Structure formats: structure tokens, C-alpha cells
N, C-alpha and C positions, 0 to 999 in steps of 0.2 A: 473237578469241574473243568469243562472244556474251555479252550481258548479260541477266540476269533482269529487272532494273528499271533504267530510265534516268530519273533525276530531272532535270527541266529547270526552271531558275529564270528566269522571263521578265522582260523589262524593256526600256525604250528610254530610256536616260539622257538623250540629247540632246533628245528630244521632251518629256520630263518637266520638265527644268530649263532648256531653252533655252540661252542663252549662259552661264548660271551653271554648266552642266555642265563647262565648261573650267576646272578648277582650283578651283572654289568650292563644290563639293558632295562628299559622300562616295561611296565605292564600298564597300558594306557586305557582309560575308559573309552568305549566306542562312541565317538561323538555323533555321527550321523544316525546310528541306530537309536540313540537316546532321544534325539530330537524328533525322529519320525514316530517312535513308540509313544511319546507324550502327545504328539499331534493326534494320532488316531484314537488314543485312549480318551482324549477330551471330546472326541466325536461320539463317544458312547460305546466303543468296542472293548472287549476283554483282550488284554495284551500281555504277552510274556516275552522275556529276553533270555537267551542262553548264550553266554560268552565262552567260547571254547578255549580261549587263551587262559582263562581262569579255572574253568571247571573240567577241561578236557572234553573230548568228543565221545559221546555214547549214543548211538542211534535209538536206544531204548527210551531216551528222554521224551520221544514223541508220544509214548504211551501216557506219560505224566501230563503233558499239556493238551493232547487231543486237539490239535489246531485244525481250523477249517482252511487256513492259508498259512504258508511258510514264506517268509521274506528273508533272504540272505543278502546283507549289505557288505560288499567287498571293500574294505577300508582298513588301512594300517595306522601306524603312528602319525603319518601325514599322507596327503593325497597320492604322492608318487609311490607309496607302498601298496596301493591297491592292486597293481598288476602282480606283485610278488605273492599276494594273498590268494590269487586265483586257484593255484593247485589245491590248497586246503579247502576252498569253496567247492571245487569240483568233486573232491573226495566225499564231502558231506552230502552233496547232491546225489551222488551215485548210491551212497549208503541208504539214504532215505527212499529213493525210488525203488531200490531192490526190495525194501520191506513194506513201504507204504506208498505204492504207486498211485493210489487214488487221491492223495493230498496234493493240491496244486502248489507249485513252488515258483516264486519270482526271485530274480537275482538283480541287484542294483549296485550303485556305487560308481566310482570314477572309471574303472576299467570297462565294465559293461556299458556305461554310457558312451565311452569313446568308441567302442567296437560292438554296437548292439547286434547287428545282423550276424557278424562273425561269432559272437558269443552264443547266439541262438543255435548256430550250426555246430558249435564245439562242445556245448555242455548240455546236461540233461534237464535243464530248467524248462518250465512251461511258458514262462514270461521273462522278459527283460524290462526293467524299469529304467527309462532313459531320462536323465535330469535329476533334479533335487529329490523328487519322490513323493512328497506328502499327498498331492492331489491324485497321483497315479495309484498309490496304495489304497487310499480311501475309495477310489472308484473300483479298484480290483476286488476289495472285500464285498462291496455292494454287488458286483457281478457274481462272485462266488455264492452269495446268498440269494441269487436270482432276483435282485432288485433293479438291475440296470443292464444295458447292452454293453458288450465288450467294445463295440465301436465308439461308444461315448466316453471311453476312458482316455484321458490325455497322457501322452508320453509312454505308451505301451507297445511293446513288440510281442507278437503272439503267432501261433500257427493256425492255419485254416486250410483244410483239404490238402495238407502236405506242403503248403507254401508258407513262407515267413512273411508276415505283414506288419505294418506300423499304422497306428491310429492317426495321431497328429501331435505336434509338440505341446508339451505342458508349459504353461506360463510360469514365470518366476514368482515366488512369494514376495509380494510387495510390502506388506506390513509385518515385519518380523516379530514385533512386540506382541501382536495379537494372535498371529497364526502359528508361529514357532516360539511360543512364549516361555518354554522351559524344557528341562531335561528330565527323563524318567530315571533318575538315579536310584530311586527306591526299588526298581525292578532288577537291579544288579545284585550279585551275591555279596554285597557289602563293600564299601569303598576302601576298607582296610585291606582288601585283597589286591588293590591296585598300587603300583609302586612308581614313584617318580624316576626319571632318568638319573643315572649315577651322579653326574656333575651338578645337577639341579640343587642338590643338598650338600655339596662339599663344605659349605660354610658351617654346617651343623654336625659334621662327622665326629668332631672331638667330643661331643656330648652324647654320642650314640652308646647304647648299652647292649646291642645285639649283633650277631654275626650278619654280615651283609648289609648292616645299617638299616634294616627293615623298619625299625621303630622310628627312624628319622624320615624315611622315604615314603611311608604310608601314614594315613590315607592320602590319596592323590586323585586329582581330576584334571582332565583336559577339556576345554570348551572353546567355542567361538563367541566373540563379541561383534564380529563383522564377517561378511562373506564376500569372496571375490577379490580381484586385484585389477587395477587399471593399466598395469604394465604388460608387456608382450615379449617376455624372454622366451626364446625359441625352444629351450630345453624343458620348460615348465608346462604342466598340463592341468593346473588347478582350475582354470576357468572352463574346462570342457564340461564340467558338471552343470555350469550355469549358461553356457552358450554366448556369453557377452563378456567384454572387458570392462567391468565396473565394480564398485564396492558398495555394499549395503550394510547398514549399521543397526544393531539393537540399541535402544536408548540406554543411557547411563543408569536411569532408574531401574530398568529391567535387569541389567547386569548386576547392580547392587542387590537386588532381590535374590538373585542366584547366590551371590557371595554370602549374604546373610544366612541363607538356608544351608549352604555348605559349612559355614563356621558353626552355626548354632545347632543344626540337626545331625551333622556328620563329622564334626570336629576336624574339618579339612583345613590344612595350612598350605600345602603344596598345590599350586595351580599353574597350569600352562595355558596361556591364551594362544590358540592355534591360528589366529588371524594372520594372514600372509603379511599384512602391513599394519601392525597395531598402532604405530606412532605416526601414521600418515595425517591424522587430524589432531593437531596440537591442542585445540580448545577442548575437544572431547576427552583427550587423555588427561588434561589438567583437571577437568571436572570430576573424572573418575578418581583420580588421586586424592582430590580434596574430600570426596565422600568416604574413601577408605580411611584416610587420616582422621577425619572427624569421628569415625566410629571406633578408632583405636585398635583395629584388627592387626594381629601379628601374622602377616602373610609372607609367603615365599613364592614369588611370581616370576615366570619366564615368559618373554614375548619375542616376536620376530620383528626385524626391521631391515630396511635398505640403508646403506651407508649414507646416501644422499638425503634421507628423510629424518635423520637425527637432529633434534633441536636442543642445543645445550641448555637453553632456559628451562627445559622440562626435566632435566636429569636429576637435579637435586630433589625435586618434589617426588619424582618416580621412586627414587631410592628411599625416601622417607615413608612412602606408601607401601613398600615391600616388594618393589620390582628389583629383584636381585640379579637377574640374568637377562641380557639382551642377545639374541642370536642374530648375527649379521651375515647376510649373503654376500661374501666377498668374492667367492668363486675362483678368480684367477689373478695371478700376479702380472699378467700381460694385458695392457689396455686394448691392444688390437684383438686379442682372443676374446675378451669380454664384449667388445664392440660387435664382433661377428655374430654373437648370440643375443644382441640387443640388451646387454647388461653393462653398458658403459657407466662408470662411476664418476659422479660429479663431486669434487672435493678431495681432500687429502685423506686417504684411508688411515694412515698412521695417526694423523691428528685427531680424527674422529674416535679411533680406538682409545687413545690416551685420554681424551676428554671424558669418555664414558667411564673408564677405569678411575680417573681422578675424582669422579662424583660417587664412587663407592659401589658401582654396578659392575658385575663380572660379565665377561664376553665369551660366548660360544661362537667361534668362527667357522663358517661353512666354506669349504674349498672343494673345487672339482678338478679332476684330472681326466683328460681325454675329450675336451671340447673340440669341435671340428677342426680348428686351426692350430691345435696343440701339437708341438713336437717335444723332443726331450729337453730342449733349452727352455721353452716356455713353461713346461711342467716344473722344471727346476726353479724357475723364477717364482712359481706359485708356492713351492715348498720353502724357498728362501724367505718369501714374504711372511709366510705363516710363522716360521721360526723367529723372524725379526719382530713381528707383532707380539709374540709370546702371549696369546690369548689364554685365559684360564682353562679353556678346553677347546678342542676342535673336532669337527666332523670332516673326514676326508672321503669324498665320494668319487667313484669312477662313473663316467657319464653313460647313462642309459637313454635310449630313445623311447621314452614312455608313450604308450598309446594315448592320444589326446593332445600331445605336444606337436608343435610345428616340426620339430626334429624328427619325429616319427613319420610325419607325412612326406618330408623331403628326402629322407634317407633311402638309398637304393635298397629295395626289399631283399636283395640277395645277401646283404651284410647284416640284416637284422637278426637278433637272436631267434633260435628255433622254438624254444619252450618258455613258458612264463616263469619257470623256476630260475631261468638265467637272468631275470631282471632283479633278483634279490641281492642287495649290495654285499651282505656278509655271508652268503650261502656258499656251499661247496660248488654249486653249479654256476655261480656268477660269471657273466660274460659281458664286459663293457662294449660300447660302440667303438669300432676302430676310428681313428682320425684320418685326415688326408695323408699323414706321414707315419702313423704308428699302427701296429696291430693291436687287437683286443688284448692279447697276452702281454704285450709291452706296457699297455696302460695299466692293467691290473697289477702287474709286478711292481710298477713304479708306485702305485697307490699303496700297496701293502708295505713296501719298503719305507715310504714316506711316513706312514703311521708309526712304524717302529722308530724311525729317526726322531720324530717329533717328541714322542712320549719317553724316549730314553735320553733326550737332550738335557744336560746338566743345568743349563740356564732355565729351562722349564721346571725341572724337578726342584731346583732351589727356590724358585718363585712359589711353587705349590706348597712346599714345606713352610716357607715364611708366612704365606697368606692364610693357609688352611690348617696347617699342623701336620704332625707325624702320621696320623691315621690316613689322611688323604695321600700323602707321599707313598706310604706302603701300598695303599690300594692301587695307585697308578703303576707302581713297579710290578705288582702282581698281575694287573690287567695286561701289561705289555709282554708278559711271559706267554700269554695265550696267542698262539699263531693259528690263524684261520687256514683251514685246509681248502685248497682250490683245485678243482678238476682241470682248469685251463692251464695251471702252472705245473701240473704233474705230467702233461703230455709233451 
């Protein structure tokens, strides 16, 4: 049977993460694709999803679905991973157009929304969806079926007589509960194929009975309970999809319906809430915790937060409800460096970290090397702070000027990376932004050395063994033996 819309989630796990792709990274459910697929399905259209990160890419799948419209949503584990996914999306586009040139293809997501006109000139897509997408995609399938005019479709870039044109901006979804009411998890190839990030399940590794701890890390789901962020960090591009700095929420009742479905129908325990600031609204968080506790669910939940938004009064209840990991955007050990990118931290970072840990919640610390005011001394301060905090896990990022961020707009175009492959943090081609004082090569070398120093530090390894057990200790030691190959460091 033919499909009205086939959504394709692009990716190349091996290329993106190199050897870390073998058991050390997550395979995450495609959040935006799932929301949009459910939206248009409830409008009465026949919908399919093909996730290349799980099923691999084969252009022959088009014969199976026989779609009238193909939509490729460029999105990774988080919004900033959209740009690094572009090369995989382009490969898929080219393959389809070579074999099935008569099928219209739209491309959307954070990167195409940030650079819609440029995307139209660089890729083989017929359309670019700018913004969130539901209204645009609904209008586009109506147009494909000759029900409406292309000029009536909000948020659409298209070609006419050889010229690239834009219709008009799409409005934001106002009522998330009614319009984006669920995720099309049933269209995926089984949630058992998705795997939580390694550290997300550290507390369960001692009970694992499989290589790679797959029985503990699967099934797994990532989802949003809110959209957007009211803050204005210059390195972040999350709000480019929305066009405003604000936050919108799904109701607690709706979120609980999702959780009930995941637990009862899919046996899901591992959940990541991708909200940029999950703990921003304490009353909402407490209400959700109460609902989870009341139902007695055994969950393993990871959320994001800013240091300044943590409320100690919430932590005990969050831990009881199954919130086992909080990811903190600490970014830099230098207050002046943070302030320059509008990420000044209110409060004592060390005190907040200890308070969270004392309430039984683990911390994933996010740190960045190569912010505009960084030099060797300030990057060393960041590494020293990370080692001192001794978080249960860390992400060490080198700074990229992602399209859609203010950093991308203000950076001299002469120093921006030349290809989208270079925006991939763990790839061979990775090329960070130079700072006012350091080259891209110096930043990347420091980042990779810092990763090695952190995860080989005896203070950290002893804490891991004491807290999580021997399996996690061995896992970390083996992970740190894997050295990323970097083109920039070979020259």
C-alpha cells in the first residue's frame, strides 16, 4: 500500500562517532520526526518512518513505501547535532533523486531552518520547511495532492522559474496538548532497537547480563515535555526553530499519558527529557514527580538544567520519582568567559553539584573548550573545575559556531568551517572555532587531552568503582583506550 508521507531520519552513526559508536554512544528516538508523523497521521494521512540510524540506508525502501511526499528531518541527539547530520541527509537526497526524481522531497529541522535559502542552493531538495513544521508539512501534502496552492503554505521555501522563493512564516503551535499530542512510537522499528547513553544506566550495569549492557540500556526513548528556552546564550541555536525566546509546556496530564503508554505498551524504563530547562518551573516538576510516584513506576530519567535553576526542595522528590541524572550546563571555569557568551552562573557551582549528589542524583557535567575569550589558562581553569567537581560523567565539547546561533552570525565568515562534516564533535573532520587567542587545532588538542585526563584520573575512577561497581570502572577504562582520529591534529 502506498504512503502519503514518508519521514526519513538521516544519520551515519559510525562516521559521526568513529569507534565510540560501538557501545559507547546512544541510539536515540527521532523526537521531531515522531511528533510531526503523529500530527499528520491524525489529520488522516498515511504515514511511514524510516530511521537510517537503526535500519541503515537503502534507496530501495522507496519501493516499499511508494510515498507521494518524502520529508527528511535533520536532527541529532540534540538540536546542535542537526548540522553534523546534514552530510547524511544530502547523501540520502541525492540517492533518491537519482532513482526517483518524480517524488517531491522536503527537508526540515534546525539547520535547514537556520539557513533555508542556502540549503535550497546546496542540496537537491524541492522544498525547505522553516520552523516547527506541522502546519507546513500538512499544507505541503495538500499541495502535492492538488488540494491547495503552494503560496498558501506557511513556512515553505520552494523554487519557481529558477528562483528560490519563500511563502510566509508559519505560526508557532499554541496548544501543544491538542495539536502535538503524542509521538508515533509505533511507526519505529521497535523501541528495543534504541539505546540510552552509556552513563544514563551506570547505576544498573552490575545487573547487566549482556555485552555492551544492551539489556540494561534498551528500550529507550527521548522526548520533549516543553519547547524552547527564555535565555540567550550566544553559542546556542535551539530557539532558531521557534524564532522566539520563550518556553511552552505540555501539561503534566499529557506527559503522564505518554509515560503510561511507554511503560505499559513498550516496557520502557530509560527516558531522557530533552527539554532545555526541565527544572525551570518547580510547581510543574513537583506535580509530575507526584504523579509518577503515585503510580509506582520504576523509571530511569535524565533531564537538563542550568546551575541557577536548581531548587534543593525538589531534589528529594525528583530522586524518588526516578530522576537519576541531571545534566548541568557548566560550560567554563572562568566567569568572564561565561559572561561573554551570556552564560553567567548565579550561585556556587560546587555547592549546587554537591547538593544534587547528596540527594542521590548523578550529574552529567557539560563543559566547553574554545569559547571566544578562552585562552590556555582559562581552558585549564575549566578542566581543573571539572576534575574538582568530579561529576559522575562529563561531556567535553569544543566550541562550534552552529548555524542559528548568534556566534554563527557574529563570527568572521573567513574563519568558519568549510563543510558541515567539520561541525561534528567526535568526527575525524571536526574543526572547532578558533578563539581570540587560540587556533582551532589548539582548542581541539586541548579538548581531546582533557577528555583523557578526566577519565584516567584516579580520583574519578575510584569514585566510579565505589558508586557504580567494577563493571562501570572497567567500562570507563576501556572507553578511554579509544582515541579519536582527527584530521586537524594530523596536519
